[in-house]
C-alpha positions in Angstrom: -11.3 -8.5 -18.5 -12.8 -10.9 -15.9 -14.2 -13.0 -18.8 -10.6 -14.0 -19.6 -9.6 -14.9 -16.0 -9.6 -18.7 -16.5 -7.6 -18.5 -19.7 -5.1 -16.1 -18.1 -4.7 -18.3 -15.0 -4.2 -21.4 -17.1 -1.6 -19.6 -19.4 0.5 -18.3 -16.5 -0.2 -21.3 -14.3 -1.8 -19.2 -11.6 -3.0 -21.2 -8.6 -5.4 -20.4 -5.8 -2.9 -21.2 -3.0 0.9 -20.7 -2.6 3.1 -23.7 -2.6 5.8 -24.3 0.1 8.4 -22.5 -2.0 6.2 -19.5 -2.5 5.4 -19.4 1.3 9.1 -19.2 1.9 9.5 -16.4 -0.7 6.7 -14.4 0.9 8.5 -14.8 4.3 11.7 -13.6 2.7 9.9 -10.7 1.1 8.4 -9.7 4.4 11.8 -9.8 6.1 13.4 -7.4 3.7 10.4 -5.2 3.1 10.5 -4.5 6.8 14.0 -3.2 6.4 13.0 -1.1 3.4 9.9 0.3 5.1 12.2 2.4 7.3 13.3 4.5 4.3 11.7 8.0 4.4 9.2 8.6 1.6 7.8 5.1 1.1 4.1 4.9 1.1 3.6 1.3 0.0 5.6 -1.8 -1.0 3.9 -4.7 -2.7 4.9 -8.0 -4.2 3.8 -8.4 -7.8 4.2 -10.6 -10.9 4.6 -14.3 -10.6 4.9 -14.6 -6.8 1.8 -12.5 -6.2 -0.1 -14.8 -8.6 1.3 -18.0 -7.0 2.8 -18.9 -10.4 6.6 -19.1 -9.6 9.2 -21.6 -10.6 12.4 -22.6 -8.8 14.4 -19.7 -10.2 11.8 -17.0 -9.7 12.8 -13.7 -8.2 10.7 -11.4 -5.9 9.3 -8.4 -7.8 8.6 -5.3 -5.8 6.2 -2.4 -6.7 7.0 0.7 -4.6 4.9 3.9 -4.1 6.6 7.0 -2.8 5.7 10.5 -1.7 5.9 13.1 -4.5 9.4 14.3 -4.9 11.0 11.3 -3.3 11.1 8.6 -6.0 14.9 8.9 -6.7 15.7 9.0 -3.0 13.7 5.9 -2.3 15.0 4.0 -5.3 18.6 4.7 -4.4 18.3 3.6 -0.8 16.2 0.5 -1.6 18.9 -0.6 -4.0 21.6 0.2 -1.5 20.0 -1.8 1.3 19.3 -4.9 -0.9 22.8 -4.7 -2.4 24.4 -4.5 1.0 22.5 -7.6 2.0 23.4 -9.5 -1.2 19.8 -10.0 -2.1 19.5 -7.5 -5.0 18.8 -9.2 -8.4 21.7 -8.7 -10.7 22.8 -10.3 -14.0 22.3 -14.1 -13.6 21.8 -14.0 -9.9 18.0 -14.1 -9.9 16.5 -16.9 -7.8 14.9 -15.6 -4.6 16.5 -12.2 -5.0 14.7 -8.8 -5.3 13.9 -7.0 -8.5 13.4 -3.2 -8.2 11.8 -2.4 -11.5 8.7 -0.3 -10.8 8.3 2.8 -8.7 5.5 5.4 -8.8 4.6 8.4 -6.7 1.2 9.1 -5.1 0.7 11.6 -7.9 0.6 8.7 -10.5 -1.6 6.1 -8.8 -3.8 5.6 -11.9 -2.1 3.1 -14.2 -4.6 3.1 -17.0 -2.4 5.8 -18.7 0.4 3.2 -19.2 -1.9 0.4 -20.2 -1.8 -1.0 -23.7 -5.1 -1.8 -25.6 -6.9 -4.6 -23.8 -4.1 -4.9 -21.3 -5.1 -8.2 -19.7 -1.8 -8.7 -18.0 -1.8 -5.2 -16.3 -5.3 -5.9 -15.1 -4.4 -9.1 -13.3 -1.0 -7.6 -12.2 -3.1 -5.2 -10.2 -5.8 -7.9 -9.3 -3.3 -10.2 -7.7 -1.0 -7.5 -6.2 0.0 -8.4 -2.6 0.6 -5.2 -0.5 3.1 -6.0 2.3 3.8 -2.5 3.8 1.1 0.2 3.6 1.1 3.8 5.0 -1.7 6.3 4.9 -4.2 3.9 3.3 -2.1 4.0 0.1 -3.2 0.6 -1.2 -6.9 1.6 -1.0 -6.1 4.9 -2.6 -4.4 3.0 -5.3 -7.4 0.8 -5.9 -9.7 3.8 -6.0 -7.5 5.2 -8.7 -7.8 2.0 -10.7 -11.5 1.2 -10.5 -11.3 -0.3 -14.0 -9.9 -3.4 -12.2 -12.7 -5.2 -10.4 -11.4 -7.1 -7.4 -13.9 -9.0 -5.3 -13.8 -9.0 -1.5 -12.4 -12.5 -1.2 -9.4 -11.6 -3.5 -8.8 -8.4 -1.5 -8.7 -10.5 1.7 -6.2 -12.9 0.0 -4.1 -10.0 -1.2 -3.9 -8.3 2.2 -3.1 -11.4 4.3 0.6 -10.8 3.9 0.7 -7.3 5.4 3.3 -6.7 8.1 3.0 -4.4 11.0 6.0 -2.0 11.3 6.6 1.1 13.4 5.1 4.1 11.5 7.9 6.6 12.1 6.8 10.0 11.0 9.4 11.6 8.7 7.2 14.5 7.6 9.1 17.0 9.7 12.2 16.4 7.7 10.6 15.7 4.3 11.7 18.9 2.7 15.3 18.0 3.6 14.9 14.6 2.1 13.4 16.1 -1.1 16.6 18.1 -1.5 18.6 15.0 -1.2 16.2 13.4 -3.8 17.1 16.2 -6.2 20.8 15.7 -5.6 20.5 11.9 -6.3 18.4 12.6 -9.4 21.1 14.9 -10.7 23.7 12.2 -10.6 21.5 9.2 -11.5 19.3 10.5 -14.3 22.0 10.7 -17.0 23.2 7.1 -16.2 19.5 5.9 -16.2 18.7 7.6 -19.5 21.9 6.1 -21.0 20.7 2.6 -20.0 17.3 3.3 -21.7 19.1 4.4 -24.9 21.1 1.2 -24.9 17.8 -0.7 -24.9 16.7 1.3 -28.0 14.2 3.4 -26.0 11.5 0.7 -25.5 8.1 2.1 -24.8 7.7 0.0 -21.7 10.7 1.7 -20.0 9.5 4.9 -18.3 11.8 7.4 -16.6 10.2 10.5 -15.0 9.8 12.1 -11.6 6.5 10.3 -11.1 7.2 6.8 -12.7 10.4 4.7 -12.9 9.6 1.5 -14.8 12.5 -0.6 -15.9 11.1 -3.7 -17.6 13.5 -4.3 -20.4 11.1 -6.9 -21.8 7.3 -6.5 -21.9 5.2 -9.6 -22.5 1.9 -7.9 -22.3 1.1 -7.8 -26.0 2.1 -11.5 -26.5 0.0 -12.6 -23.4 -3.0 -10.5 -24.5 -2.9 -11.8 -28.1 -2.6 -15.4 -26.9 -5.5 -15.1 -24.4 -7.7 -13.4 -26.9 -7.0 -16.0 -29.6 -7.8 -18.8 -27.2 -11.0 -17.2 -26.1 -12.1 -16.5 -29.6 -11.4 -20.1 -30.6 -13.9 -21.2 -28.0 
């Protein structure tokens, strides 16, 4: 995968340093991730996709990747959406620029992402490679990397990825976690039918995943197109 890095970076216009607009987006991300970090059950919140790669445009949103405790994924998704919606920063319809996209949640039981990779998944490789963890509990980012050793990240890149981490009060919700898990089941009961209905409207695309360990809502998946374009360019050389 690393052999294709130059081609990947060129294709997606990845740069080594964030521009002024991206610095502002990271600051905005840190501000609202600090609010989200108070939700019980969250183990990590990272910025991913174009912003993490320093490859944004003026209308880019802020994509979040969230890891939760087992049995808490529906609870976390609901309250993340509620907080961002109440603050008018949740991405919806055409209101995209600088707002937050909540399209990918996993639990700590599903840290290894190779199981959802396509063949020669160059995009997923660099999606992980450039991921910027903003809030981390219980060494979850490092546990995530240990579960994805097929992605080779050098120390310089790790330092670059971690420079946006924020320090927040680590309130311990473990004493009430079983109570929150019951609320999770209640939320799941009401939201699962609606969520499955949305998947059916999209003709059940393989890149939409709905389970108690993974919620992935990318209604468009460019991974095959990006992979094929990169491989063709490299073979031409």
